[in-house]
All heavy atoms as atom14 arrays in JSON, in Angstrom:
{
  "sequence": "MNKALISILLFVELVLLITSPLAALASLMLLVVVAAFFSTVSTVVSEVADDNTKK",
  "atom14_mask": [
    [1, 1, 1, 1, 1, 1, 1, 1, 0, 0, 0, 0, 0, 0],
    [1, 1, 1, 1, 1, 1, 1, 1, 0, 0, 0, 0, 0, 0],
    [1, 1, 1, 1, 1, 1, 1, 1, 1, 0, 0, 0, 0, 0],
    [1, 1, 1, 1, 1, 0, 0, 0, 0, 0, 0, 0, 0, 0],
    [1, 1, 1, 1, 1, 1, 1, 1, 0, 0, 0, 0, 0, 0],
    [1, 1, 1, 1, 1, 1, 1, 1, 0, 0, 0, 0, 0, 0],
    [1, 1, 1, 1, 1, 1, 0, 0, 0, 0, 0, 0, 0, 0],
    [1, 1, 1, 1, 1, 1, 1, 1, 0, 0, 0, 0, 0, 0],
    [1, 1, 1, 1, 1, 1, 1, 1, 0, 0, 0, 0, 0, 0],
    [1, 1, 1, 1, 1, 1, 1, 1, 0, 0, 0, 0, 0, 0],
    [1, 1, 1, 1, 1, 1, 1, 1, 1, 1, 1, 0, 0, 0],
    [1, 1, 1, 1, 1, 1, 1, 0, 0, 0, 0, 0, 0, 0],
    [1, 1, 1, 1, 1, 1, 1, 1, 1, 0, 0, 0, 0, 0],
    [1, 1, 1, 1, 1, 1, 1, 1, 0, 0, 0, 0, 0, 0],
    [1, 1, 1, 1, 1, 1, 1, 0, 0, 0, 0, 0, 0, 0],
    [1, 1, 1, 1, 1, 1, 1, 1, 0, 0, 0, 0, 0, 0],
    [1, 1, 1, 1, 1, 1, 1, 1, 0, 0, 0, 0, 0, 0],
    [1, 1, 1, 1, 1, 1, 1, 1, 0, 0, 0, 0, 0, 0],
    [1, 1, 1, 1, 1, 1, 1, 0, 0, 0, 0, 0, 0, 0],
    [1, 1, 1, 1, 1, 1, 0, 0, 0, 0, 0, 0, 0, 0],
    [1, 1, 1, 1, 1, 1, 1, 0, 0, 0, 0, 0, 0, 0],
    [1, 1, 1, 1, 1, 1, 1, 1, 0, 0, 0, 0, 0, 0],
    [1, 1, 1, 1, 1, 0, 0, 0, 0, 0, 0, 0, 0, 0],
    [1, 1, 1, 1, 1, 0, 0, 0, 0, 0, 0, 0, 0, 0],
    [1, 1, 1, 1, 1, 1, 1, 1, 0, 0, 0, 0, 0, 0],
    [1, 1, 1, 1, 1, 0, 0, 0, 0, 0, 0, 0, 0, 0],
    [1, 1, 1, 1, 1, 1, 0, 0, 0, 0, 0, 0, 0, 0],
    [1, 1, 1, 1, 1, 1, 1, 1, 0, 0, 0, 0, 0, 0],
    [1, 1, 1, 1, 1, 1, 1, 1, 0, 0, 0, 0, 0, 0],
    [1, 1, 1, 1, 1, 1, 1, 1, 0, 0, 0, 0, 0, 0],
    [1, 1, 1, 1, 1, 1, 1, 1, 0, 0, 0, 0, 0, 0],
    [1, 1, 1, 1, 1, 1, 1, 0, 0, 0, 0, 0, 0, 0],
    [1, 1, 1, 1, 1, 1, 1, 0, 0, 0, 0, 0, 0, 0],
    [1, 1, 1, 1, 1, 1, 1, 0, 0, 0, 0, 0, 0, 0],
    [1, 1, 1, 1, 1, 0, 0, 0, 0, 0, 0, 0, 0, 0],
    [1, 1, 1, 1, 1, 0, 0, 0, 0, 0, 0, 0, 0, 0],
    [1, 1, 1, 1, 1, 1, 1, 1, 1, 1, 1, 0, 0, 0],
    [1, 1, 1, 1, 1, 1, 1, 1, 1, 1, 1, 0, 0, 0],
    [1, 1, 1, 1, 1, 1, 0, 0, 0, 0, 0, 0, 0, 0],
    [1, 1, 1, 1, 1, 1, 1, 0, 0, 0, 0, 0, 0, 0],
    [1, 1, 1, 1, 1, 1, 1, 0, 0, 0, 0, 0, 0, 0],
    [1, 1, 1, 1, 1, 1, 0, 0, 0, 0, 0, 0, 0, 0],
    [1, 1, 1, 1, 1, 1, 1, 0, 0, 0, 0, 0, 0, 0],
    [1, 1, 1, 1, 1, 1, 1, 0, 0, 0, 0, 0, 0, 0],
    [1, 1, 1, 1, 1, 1, 1, 0, 0, 0, 0, 0, 0, 0],
    [1, 1, 1, 1, 1, 1, 0, 0, 0, 0, 0, 0, 0, 0],
    [1, 1, 1, 1, 1, 1, 1, 1, 1, 0, 0, 0, 0, 0],
    [1, 1, 1, 1, 1, 1, 1, 0, 0, 0, 0, 0, 0, 0],
    [1, 1, 1, 1, 1, 0, 0, 0, 0, 0, 0, 0, 0, 0],
    [1, 1, 1, 1, 1, 1, 1, 1, 0, 0, 0, 0, 0, 0],
    [1, 1, 1, 1, 1, 1, 1, 1, 0, 0, 0, 0, 0, 0],
    [1, 1, 1, 1, 1, 1, 1, 1, 0, 0, 0, 0, 0, 0],
    [1, 1, 1, 1, 1, 1, 1, 0, 0, 0, 0, 0, 0, 0],
    [1, 1, 1, 1, 1, 1, 1, 1, 1, 0, 0, 0, 0, 0],
    [1, 1, 1, 1, 1, 1, 1, 1, 1, 0, 0, 0, 0, 0]
  ],
  "atom14_positions": [
    [[106.63, 102.26, 92.75], [106.84, 101.83, 91.35], [108.29, 101.23, 91.16], [108.42, 100.34, 90.38], [106.67, 103.02, 90.48], [106.59, 102.7, 88.97], [105.11, 101.67, 88.71], [105.14, 101.63, 86.94], [0.0, 0.0, 0.0], [0.0, 0.0, 0.0], [0.0, 0.0, 0.0], [0.0, 0.0, 0.0], [0.0, 0.0, 0.0], [0.0, 0.0, 0.0]],
    [[109.23, 101.71, 91.87], [110.59, 101.13, 91.85], [110.57, 99.62, 92.21], [111.35, 98.9, 91.66], [111.52, 101.94, 92.69], [111.88, 103.25, 92.11], [111.74, 103.47, 90.91], [112.35, 104.17, 92.99], [0.0, 0.0, 0.0], [0.0, 0.0, 0.0], [0.0, 0.0, 0.0], [0.0, 0.0, 0.0], [0.0, 0.0, 0.0], [0.0, 0.0, 0.0]],
    [[109.8, 99.29, 93.21], [109.77, 97.91, 93.68], [109.21, 97.01, 92.52], [109.72, 95.93, 92.29], [108.89, 97.74, 94.88], [108.91, 96.45, 95.47], [108.16, 96.34, 96.77], [108.18, 94.98, 97.44], [107.37, 94.85, 98.64], [0.0, 0.0, 0.0], [0.0, 0.0, 0.0], [0.0, 0.0, 0.0], [0.0, 0.0, 0.0], [0.0, 0.0, 0.0]],
    [[108.26, 97.51, 91.8], [107.73, 96.7, 90.68], [108.78, 96.59, 89.54], [108.89, 95.47, 88.95], [106.47, 97.35, 90.15], [0.0, 0.0, 0.0], [0.0, 0.0, 0.0], [0.0, 0.0, 0.0], [0.0, 0.0, 0.0], [0.0, 0.0, 0.0], [0.0, 0.0, 0.0], [0.0, 0.0, 0.0], [0.0, 0.0, 0.0], [0.0, 0.0, 0.0]],
    [[109.46, 97.59, 89.24], [110.46, 97.54, 88.2], [111.63, 96.6, 88.59], [112.11, 95.8, 87.74], [111.03, 98.93, 87.93], [110.08, 99.92, 87.2], [110.7, 101.26, 87.08], [109.67, 99.37, 85.9], [0.0, 0.0, 0.0], [0.0, 0.0, 0.0], [0.0, 0.0, 0.0], [0.0, 0.0, 0.0], [0.0, 0.0, 0.0], [0.0, 0.0, 0.0]],
    [[112.08, 96.69, 89.77], [113.11, 95.79, 90.29], [112.71, 94.38, 90.28], [113.38, 93.44, 89.84], [113.57, 96.16, 91.68], [114.34, 97.54, 91.69], [114.43, 95.09, 92.34], [114.64, 98.09, 92.98], [0.0, 0.0, 0.0], [0.0, 0.0, 0.0], [0.0, 0.0, 0.0], [0.0, 0.0, 0.0], [0.0, 0.0, 0.0], [0.0, 0.0, 0.0]],
    [[111.42, 94.13, 90.62], [110.91, 92.75, 90.62], [110.87, 92.21, 89.19], [111.18, 91.07, 88.87], [109.49, 92.78, 91.16], [108.86, 91.53, 91.23], [0.0, 0.0, 0.0], [0.0, 0.0, 0.0], [0.0, 0.0, 0.0], [0.0, 0.0, 0.0], [0.0, 0.0, 0.0], [0.0, 0.0, 0.0], [0.0, 0.0, 0.0], [0.0, 0.0, 0.0]],
    [[110.41, 93.01, 88.14], [110.39, 92.64, 86.82], [111.78, 92.33, 86.36], [112.02, 91.32, 85.61], [109.67, 93.66, 85.97], [108.19, 93.65, 86.3], [109.83, 93.39, 84.46], [107.4, 94.84, 85.7], [0.0, 0.0, 0.0], [0.0, 0.0, 0.0], [0.0, 0.0, 0.0], [0.0, 0.0, 0.0], [0.0, 0.0, 0.0], [0.0, 0.0, 0.0]],
    [[112.73, 93.13, 86.59], [114.12, 93.0, 86.16], [114.7, 91.72, 86.71], [115.41, 90.95, 86.03], [114.94, 94.2, 86.49], [114.7, 95.41, 85.69], [115.53, 96.59, 86.24], [114.99, 95.17, 84.19], [0.0, 0.0, 0.0], [0.0, 0.0, 0.0], [0.0, 0.0, 0.0], [0.0, 0.0, 0.0], [0.0, 0.0, 0.0], [0.0, 0.0, 0.0]],
    [[114.45, 91.4, 88.0], [114.89, 90.21, 88.61], [114.28, 88.92, 87.94], [114.96, 87.93, 87.71], [114.67, 90.19, 90.12], [115.55, 91.09, 90.93], [115.13, 91.04, 92.45], [117.0, 90.6, 90.85], [0.0, 0.0, 0.0], [0.0, 0.0, 0.0], [0.0, 0.0, 0.0], [0.0, 0.0, 0.0], [0.0, 0.0, 0.0], [0.0, 0.0, 0.0]],
    [[113.01, 89.05, 87.62], [112.37, 87.94, 86.93], [112.99, 87.66, 85.52], [113.26, 86.56, 85.18], [110.86, 88.22, 86.81], [110.12, 87.13, 86.05], [109.92, 85.9, 86.75], [109.63, 87.23, 84.83], [109.28, 84.88, 86.14], [109.08, 86.16, 84.24], [108.83, 85.01, 84.84], [0.0, 0.0, 0.0], [0.0, 0.0, 0.0], [0.0, 0.0, 0.0]],
    [[113.26, 88.77, 84.84], [113.92, 88.6, 83.54], [115.3, 87.98, 83.68], [115.67, 87.09, 82.92], [114.02, 89.94, 82.8], [114.9, 89.91, 81.54], [112.6, 90.45, 82.41], [0.0, 0.0, 0.0], [0.0, 0.0, 0.0], [0.0, 0.0, 0.0], [0.0, 0.0, 0.0], [0.0, 0.0, 0.0], [0.0, 0.0, 0.0], [0.0, 0.0, 0.0]],
    [[116.01, 88.35, 84.74], [117.36, 87.81, 84.99], [117.23, 86.29, 85.23], [118.07, 85.53, 84.73], [118.03, 88.53, 86.1], [119.4, 88.1, 86.38], [120.41, 88.55, 85.31], [120.14, 89.54, 84.64], [121.43, 87.79, 85.17], [0.0, 0.0, 0.0], [0.0, 0.0, 0.0], [0.0, 0.0, 0.0], [0.0, 0.0, 0.0], [0.0, 0.0, 0.0]],
    [[116.24, 85.92, 85.96], [116.03, 84.45, 86.23], [115.72, 83.71, 84.99], [116.15, 82.57, 84.81], [114.95, 84.25, 87.29], [115.36, 84.52, 88.74], [114.2, 84.45, 89.68], [116.39, 83.52, 89.2], [0.0, 0.0, 0.0], [0.0, 0.0, 0.0], [0.0, 0.0, 0.0], [0.0, 0.0, 0.0], [0.0, 0.0, 0.0], [0.0, 0.0, 0.0]],
    [[114.95, 84.29, 84.11], [114.62, 83.63, 82.82], [115.8, 83.45, 82.01], [116.03, 82.43, 81.42], [113.47, 84.4, 82.13], [113.28, 83.88, 80.69], [112.19, 84.31, 82.88], [0.0, 0.0, 0.0], [0.0, 0.0, 0.0], [0.0, 0.0, 0.0], [0.0, 0.0, 0.0], [0.0, 0.0, 0.0], [0.0, 0.0, 0.0], [0.0, 0.0, 0.0]],
    [[116.69, 84.44, 82.02], [117.91, 84.39, 81.28], [118.82, 83.27, 81.8], [119.47, 82.51, 81.05], [118.66, 85.65, 81.24], [118.04, 86.83, 80.42], [118.79, 88.1, 80.65], [118.05, 86.38, 78.94], [0.0, 0.0, 0.0], [0.0, 0.0, 0.0], [0.0, 0.0, 0.0], [0.0, 0.0, 0.0], [0.0, 0.0, 0.0], [0.0, 0.0, 0.0]],
    [[118.84, 83.1, 83.13], [119.62, 82.07, 83.74], [119.11, 80.62, 83.34], [119.87, 79.77, 83.15], [119.65, 82.16, 85.29], [120.56, 83.27, 85.79], [120.33, 83.41, 87.32], [122.02, 82.97, 85.51], [0.0, 0.0, 0.0], [0.0, 0.0, 0.0], [0.0, 0.0, 0.0], [0.0, 0.0, 0.0], [0.0, 0.0, 0.0], [0.0, 0.0, 0.0]],
    [[117.75, 80.53, 83.27], [117.22, 79.26, 82.95], [117.57, 78.95, 81.46], [117.83, 77.72, 81.15], [115.64, 79.33, 83.05], [115.28, 79.28, 84.51], [114.93, 78.24, 82.25], [115.48, 77.87, 85.13], [0.0, 0.0, 0.0], [0.0, 0.0, 0.0], [0.0, 0.0, 0.0], [0.0, 0.0, 0.0], [0.0, 0.0, 0.0], [0.0, 0.0, 0.0]],
    [[117.56, 79.81, 80.54], [117.75, 79.5, 79.18], [119.19, 79.47, 78.86], [119.5, 79.2, 77.64], [117.01, 80.61, 78.31], [117.53, 81.91, 78.58], [115.51, 80.55, 78.51], [0.0, 0.0, 0.0], [0.0, 0.0, 0.0], [0.0, 0.0, 0.0], [0.0, 0.0, 0.0], [0.0, 0.0, 0.0], [0.0, 0.0, 0.0], [0.0, 0.0, 0.0]],
    [[120.1, 79.72, 79.69], [121.49, 79.61, 79.36], [121.89, 78.17, 79.09], [121.4, 77.21, 79.77], [122.37, 80.21, 80.43], [122.33, 79.39, 81.56], [0.0, 0.0, 0.0], [0.0, 0.0, 0.0], [0.0, 0.0, 0.0], [0.0, 0.0, 0.0], [0.0, 0.0, 0.0], [0.0, 0.0, 0.0], [0.0, 0.0, 0.0], [0.0, 0.0, 0.0]],
    [[122.73, 77.88, 78.1], [123.05, 76.47, 77.79], [123.77, 75.71, 78.83], [123.78, 74.52, 78.88], [123.91, 76.61, 76.52], [124.4, 77.98, 76.5], [123.43, 78.83, 77.27], [0.0, 0.0, 0.0], [0.0, 0.0, 0.0], [0.0, 0.0, 0.0], [0.0, 0.0, 0.0], [0.0, 0.0, 0.0], [0.0, 0.0, 0.0], [0.0, 0.0, 0.0]],
    [[124.45, 76.41, 79.72], [125.21, 75.71, 80.72], [124.53, 75.7, 82.15], [125.24, 75.56, 83.13], [126.64, 76.37, 80.9], [127.45, 76.43, 79.65], [128.73, 77.22, 79.82], [127.75, 75.06, 79.15], [0.0, 0.0, 0.0], [0.0, 0.0, 0.0], [0.0, 0.0, 0.0], [0.0, 0.0, 0.0], [0.0, 0.0, 0.0], [0.0, 0.0, 0.0]],
    [[123.19, 75.79, 82.1], [122.48, 75.89, 83.36], [122.42, 74.54, 84.12], [121.76, 73.65, 83.58], [121.1, 76.39, 83.1], [0.0, 0.0, 0.0], [0.0, 0.0, 0.0], [0.0, 0.0, 0.0], [0.0, 0.0, 0.0], [0.0, 0.0, 0.0], [0.0, 0.0, 0.0], [0.0, 0.0, 0.0], [0.0, 0.0, 0.0], [0.0, 0.0, 0.0]],
    [[123.22, 74.45, 85.12], [123.09, 73.24, 85.95], [121.85, 73.39, 86.87], [121.51, 74.49, 87.15], [124.34, 73.05, 86.74], [0.0, 0.0, 0.0], [0.0, 0.0, 0.0], [0.0, 0.0, 0.0], [0.0, 0.0, 0.0], [0.0, 0.0, 0.0], [0.0, 0.0, 0.0], [0.0, 0.0, 0.0], [0.0, 0.0, 0.0], [0.0, 0.0, 0.0]],
    [[121.3, 72.33, 87.24], [120.15, 72.33, 88.13], [118.97, 73.0, 87.5], [118.28, 73.83, 88.14], [120.45, 72.89, 89.49], [121.59, 72.23, 90.28], [121.89, 73.01, 91.49], [121.27, 70.79, 90.64], [0.0, 0.0, 0.0], [0.0, 0.0, 0.0], [0.0, 0.0, 0.0], [0.0, 0.0, 0.0], [0.0, 0.0, 0.0], [0.0, 0.0, 0.0]],
    [[118.72, 72.84, 86.24], [117.71, 73.59, 85.52], [116.32, 73.27, 86.1], [115.46, 74.16, 86.09], [117.74, 73.17, 84.03], [0.0, 0.0, 0.0], [0.0, 0.0, 0.0], [0.0, 0.0, 0.0], [0.0, 0.0, 0.0], [0.0, 0.0, 0.0], [0.0, 0.0, 0.0], [0.0, 0.0, 0.0], [0.0, 0.0, 0.0], [0.0, 0.0, 0.0]],
    [[116.01, 72.08, 86.56], [114.75, 71.76, 87.13], [114.48, 72.56, 88.42], [113.4, 73.07, 88.66], [114.53, 70.28, 87.3], [115.55, 69.81, 88.25], [0.0, 0.0, 0.0], [0.0, 0.0, 0.0], [0.0, 0.0, 0.0], [0.0, 0.0, 0.0], [0.0, 0.0, 0.0], [0.0, 0.0, 0.0], [0.0, 0.0, 0.0], [0.0, 0.0, 0.0]],
    [[115.57, 72.7, 89.25], [115.47, 73.48, 90.44], [115.25, 74.94, 90.13], [114.4, 75.64, 90.73], [116.65, 73.25, 91.26], [116.72, 74.02, 92.63], [115.59, 73.61, 93.55], [118.03, 73.84, 93.31], [0.0, 0.0, 0.0], [0.0, 0.0, 0.0], [0.0, 0.0, 0.0], [0.0, 0.0, 0.0], [0.0, 0.0, 0.0], [0.0, 0.0, 0.0]],
    [[115.94, 75.44, 89.09], [115.79, 76.82, 88.7], [114.41, 77.06, 88.16], [113.83, 78.16, 88.22], [116.86, 77.16, 87.67], [118.2, 77.32, 88.24], [118.36, 78.66, 89.42], [118.01, 80.04, 88.42], [0.0, 0.0, 0.0], [0.0, 0.0, 0.0], [0.0, 0.0, 0.0], [0.0, 0.0, 0.0], [0.0, 0.0, 0.0], [0.0, 0.0, 0.0]],
    [[113.77, 76.06, 87.5], [112.4, 76.23, 87.01], [111.43, 76.5, 88.17], [110.51, 77.3, 88.03], [112.01, 74.98, 86.18], [110.7, 75.07, 85.44], [110.79, 76.19, 84.46], [110.45, 73.7, 84.74], [0.0, 0.0, 0.0], [0.0, 0.0, 0.0], [0.0, 0.0, 0.0], [0.0, 0.0, 0.0], [0.0, 0.0, 0.0], [0.0, 0.0, 0.0]],
    [[111.66, 75.83, 89.24], [110.8, 76.01, 90.44], [111.02, 77.4, 90.91], [110.06, 78.06, 91.39], [111.09, 74.97, 91.5], [110.75, 73.52, 91.23], [111.22, 72.7, 92.39], [109.19, 73.44, 91.04], [0.0, 0.0, 0.0], [0.0, 0.0, 0.0], [0.0, 0.0, 0.0], [0.0, 0.0, 0.0], [0.0, 0.0, 0.0], [0.0, 0.0, 0.0]],
    [[112.26, 77.94, 90.97], [112.54, 79.27, 91.42], [111.87, 80.26, 90.47], [111.35, 81.29, 90.91], [114.08, 79.46, 91.48], [114.39, 80.91, 91.75], [114.75, 78.59, 92.44], [0.0, 0.0, 0.0], [0.0, 0.0, 0.0], [0.0, 0.0, 0.0], [0.0, 0.0, 0.0], [0.0, 0.0, 0.0], [0.0, 0.0, 0.0], [0.0, 0.0, 0.0]],
    [[111.84, 80.08, 89.18], [111.18, 80.95, 88.28], [109.73, 80.95, 88.42], [109.14, 82.06, 88.42], [111.54, 80.51, 86.79], [110.7, 81.29, 85.86], [112.99, 80.84, 86.53], [0.0, 0.0, 0.0], [0.0, 0.0, 0.0], [0.0, 0.0, 0.0], [0.0, 0.0, 0.0], [0.0, 0.0, 0.0], [0.0, 0.0, 0.0], [0.0, 0.0, 0.0]],
    [[109.12, 79.84, 88.68], [107.68, 79.86, 88.98], [107.35, 80.71, 90.2], [106.42, 81.42, 90.23], [107.18, 78.37, 89.19], [105.71, 78.35, 89.66], [107.22, 77.71, 87.77], [0.0, 0.0, 0.0], [0.0, 0.0, 0.0], [0.0, 0.0, 0.0], [0.0, 0.0, 0.0], [0.0, 0.0, 0.0], [0.0, 0.0, 0.0], [0.0, 0.0, 0.0]],
    [[108.16, 80.48, 91.27], [107.91, 81.28, 92.51], [108.18, 82.75, 92.19], [107.42, 83.58, 92.76], [108.82, 80.79, 93.53], [0.0, 0.0, 0.0], [0.0, 0.0, 0.0], [0.0, 0.0, 0.0], [0.0, 0.0, 0.0], [0.0, 0.0, 0.0], [0.0, 0.0, 0.0], [0.0, 0.0, 0.0], [0.0, 0.0, 0.0], [0.0, 0.0, 0.0]],
    [[109.18, 83.07, 91.45], [109.47, 84.48, 91.11], [108.39, 85.08, 90.32], [108.06, 86.24, 90.45], [110.83, 84.55, 90.39], [0.0, 0.0, 0.0], [0.0, 0.0, 0.0], [0.0, 0.0, 0.0], [0.0, 0.0, 0.0], [0.0, 0.0, 0.0], [0.0, 0.0, 0.0], [0.0, 0.0, 0.0], [0.0, 0.0, 0.0], [0.0, 0.0, 0.0]],
    [[107.82, 84.28, 89.38], [106.78, 84.79, 88.55], [105.53, 85.16, 89.39], [104.99, 86.31, 89.23], [106.29, 83.71, 87.49], [105.11, 84.11, 86.72], [105.26, 85.02, 85.69], [103.9, 83.57, 86.95], [104.19, 85.45, 84.98], [102.73, 83.89, 86.21], [102.94, 84.82, 85.21], [0.0, 0.0, 0.0], [0.0, 0.0, 0.0], [0.0, 0.0, 0.0]],
    [[105.18, 84.32, 90.35], [103.99, 84.66, 91.2], [104.33, 85.87, 92.12], [103.53, 86.72, 92.33], [103.6, 83.49, 92.07], [102.85, 82.43, 91.21], [103.36, 81.16, 91.1], [101.73, 82.75, 90.56], [102.61, 80.25, 90.33], [100.99, 81.87, 89.82], [101.46, 80.55, 89.71], [0.0, 0.0, 0.0], [0.0, 0.0, 0.0], [0.0, 0.0, 0.0]],
    [[105.53, 85.98, 92.56], [105.98, 87.13, 93.42], [105.95, 88.35, 92.56], [105.49, 89.43, 93.04], [107.37, 86.87, 93.9], [107.85, 88.02, 94.62], [0.0, 0.0, 0.0], [0.0, 0.0, 0.0], [0.0, 0.0, 0.0], [0.0, 0.0, 0.0], [0.0, 0.0, 0.0], [0.0, 0.0, 0.0], [0.0, 0.0, 0.0], [0.0, 0.0, 0.0]],
    [[106.41, 88.33, 91.35], [106.44, 89.47, 90.42], [104.99, 89.96, 90.12], [104.74, 91.1, 90.18], [107.22, 89.12, 89.14], [108.56, 88.78, 89.41], [107.15, 90.35, 88.21], [0.0, 0.0, 0.0], [0.0, 0.0, 0.0], [0.0, 0.0, 0.0], [0.0, 0.0, 0.0], [0.0, 0.0, 0.0], [0.0, 0.0, 0.0], [0.0, 0.0, 0.0]],
    [[104.19, 89.03, 89.87], [102.78, 89.36, 89.46], [102.12, 89.98, 90.77], [101.43, 91.06, 90.6], [102.01, 88.09, 88.98], [100.41, 88.37, 88.95], [102.5, 87.65, 87.65], [0.0, 0.0, 0.0], [0.0, 0.0, 0.0], [0.0, 0.0, 0.0], [0.0, 0.0, 0.0], [0.0, 0.0, 0.0], [0.0, 0.0, 0.0], [0.0, 0.0, 0.0]],
    [[102.25, 89.47, 91.92], [101.68, 90.04, 93.1], [102.22, 91.41, 93.36], [101.51, 92.3, 93.82], [101.83, 89.08, 94.24], [103.16, 89.03, 94.72], [0.0, 0.0, 0.0], [0.0, 0.0, 0.0], [0.0, 0.0, 0.0], [0.0, 0.0, 0.0], [0.0, 0.0, 0.0], [0.0, 0.0, 0.0], [0.0, 0.0, 0.0], [0.0, 0.0, 0.0]],
    [[103.51, 91.67, 93.16], [104.07, 92.94, 93.37], [103.58, 94.03, 92.42], [103.18, 95.09, 92.8], [105.66, 92.93, 93.24], [106.19, 91.94, 94.22], [106.23, 94.27, 93.45], [0.0, 0.0, 0.0], [0.0, 0.0, 0.0], [0.0, 0.0, 0.0], [0.0, 0.0, 0.0], [0.0, 0.0, 0.0], [0.0, 0.0, 0.0], [0.0, 0.0, 0.0]],
    [[103.46, 93.61, 91.15], [102.96, 94.56, 90.14], [101.49, 94.83, 90.4], [101.02, 96.02, 90.28], [103.19, 94.0, 88.72], [102.36, 94.79, 87.63], [104.63, 93.93, 88.43], [0.0, 0.0, 0.0], [0.0, 0.0, 0.0], [0.0, 0.0, 0.0], [0.0, 0.0, 0.0], [0.0, 0.0, 0.0], [0.0, 0.0, 0.0], [0.0, 0.0, 0.0]],
    [[100.71, 93.81, 90.71], [99.27, 94.07, 91.06], [99.1, 95.01, 92.22], [98.25, 95.88, 92.24], [98.52, 92.72, 91.19], [97.14, 92.99, 91.78], [98.46, 92.0, 89.83], [0.0, 0.0, 0.0], [0.0, 0.0, 0.0], [0.0, 0.0, 0.0], [0.0, 0.0, 0.0], [0.0, 0.0, 0.0], [0.0, 0.0, 0.0], [0.0, 0.0, 0.0]],
    [[99.9, 94.78, 93.28], [99.78, 95.62, 94.44], [100.17, 97.02, 94.19], [99.56, 98.03, 94.68], [100.6, 95.04, 95.64], [101.96, 95.17, 95.35], [0.0, 0.0, 0.0], [0.0, 0.0, 0.0], [0.0, 0.0, 0.0], [0.0, 0.0, 0.0], [0.0, 0.0, 0.0], [0.0, 0.0, 0.0], [0.0, 0.0, 0.0], [0.0, 0.0, 0.0]],
    [[101.26, 97.25, 93.31], [101.65, 98.54, 92.93], [100.54, 99.24, 92.13], [100.34, 100.45, 92.36], [102.93, 98.58, 92.2], [104.21, 98.22, 92.94], [104.56, 99.25, 93.91], [104.37, 100.45, 93.63], [105.07, 98.92, 94.99], [0.0, 0.0, 0.0], [0.0, 0.0, 0.0], [0.0, 0.0, 0.0], [0.0, 0.0, 0.0], [0.0, 0.0, 0.0]],
    [[99.96, 98.59, 91.25], [98.88, 99.13, 90.41], [97.65, 99.52, 91.33], [97.05, 100.54, 91.16], [98.48, 98.19, 89.26], [97.2, 98.69, 88.6], [99.61, 98.07, 88.28], [0.0, 0.0, 0.0], [0.0, 0.0, 0.0], [0.0, 0.0, 0.0], [0.0, 0.0, 0.0], [0.0, 0.0, 0.0], [0.0, 0.0, 0.0], [0.0, 0.0, 0.0]],
    [[97.39, 98.63, 92.28], [96.24, 98.89, 93.18], [96.58, 100.11, 94.05], [95.63, 100.85, 94.3], [95.99, 97.69, 93.97], [0.0, 0.0, 0.0], [0.0, 0.0, 0.0], [0.0, 0.0, 0.0], [0.0, 0.0, 0.0], [0.0, 0.0, 0.0], [0.0, 0.0, 0.0], [0.0, 0.0, 0.0], [0.0, 0.0, 0.0], [0.0, 0.0, 0.0]],
    [[97.81, 100.26, 94.49], [98.21, 101.41, 95.28], [98.11, 102.7, 94.45], [97.7, 103.71, 95.03], [99.59, 101.25, 95.82], [99.71, 100.26, 97.01], [98.61, 99.87, 97.53], [100.84, 99.72, 97.3], [0.0, 0.0, 0.0], [0.0, 0.0, 0.0], [0.0, 0.0, 0.0], [0.0, 0.0, 0.0], [0.0, 0.0, 0.0], [0.0, 0.0, 0.0]],
    [[98.53, 102.65, 93.23], [98.41, 103.81, 92.31], [97.03, 104.28, 92.13], [96.67, 105.4, 91.98], [99.09, 103.56, 91.01], [100.63, 103.57, 91.07], [101.14, 104.02, 92.15], [101.34, 103.16, 90.16], [0.0, 0.0, 0.0], [0.0, 0.0, 0.0], [0.0, 0.0, 0.0], [0.0, 0.0, 0.0], [0.0, 0.0, 0.0], [0.0, 0.0, 0.0]],
    [[96.09, 103.26, 91.97], [94.7, 103.55, 91.79], [94.02, 104.2, 93.05], [93.19, 104.99, 92.94], [93.88, 102.32, 91.39], [94.23, 101.86, 89.95], [94.71, 102.72, 89.12], [93.98, 100.63, 89.63], [0.0, 0.0, 0.0], [0.0, 0.0, 0.0], [0.0, 0.0, 0.0], [0.0, 0.0, 0.0], [0.0, 0.0, 0.0], [0.0, 0.0, 0.0]],
    [[94.47, 103.77, 94.24], [93.87, 104.32, 95.41], [94.43, 105.72, 95.79], [93.77, 106.52, 96.46], [94.07, 103.39, 96.6], [95.48, 103.16, 96.76], [93.4, 102.05, 96.4], [0.0, 0.0, 0.0], [0.0, 0.0, 0.0], [0.0, 0.0, 0.0], [0.0, 0.0, 0.0], [0.0, 0.0, 0.0], [0.0, 0.0, 0.0], [0.0, 0.0, 0.0]],
    [[95.61, 106.08, 95.23], [96.17, 107.37, 95.56], [95.5, 108.48, 94.7], [95.63, 109.67, 95.06], [97.69, 107.34, 95.25], [98.47, 106.57, 96.21], [99.96, 106.5, 95.94], [100.74, 105.62, 96.92], [102.1, 105.65, 96.56], [0.0, 0.0, 0.0], [0.0, 0.0, 0.0], [0.0, 0.0, 0.0], [0.0, 0.0, 0.0], [0.0, 0.0, 0.0]],
    [[94.88, 108.16, 93.57], [94.25, 109.14, 92.78], [92.98, 109.71, 93.3], [92.35, 109.49, 94.12], [93.99, 108.63, 91.34], [95.28, 108.39, 90.63], [94.97, 107.82, 89.23], [96.3, 107.68, 88.48], [96.13, 107.23, 87.19], [0.0, 0.0, 0.0], [0.0, 0.0, 0.0], [0.0, 0.0, 0.0], [0.0, 0.0, 0.0], [0.0, 0.0, 0.0]]
  ]
}
């Protein structure tokens, strides 16, 4: 569960970096956010699936 929480917090931090007014290379950061989003979703789904199989 800690891995999922860390992944969500990192994703939120990336979103904050994108929306900052002084963000240089915003288009490159947008690609990073898309990749981080898919990574976050896969981590959360795998954690939920692991929790369901442990019960």
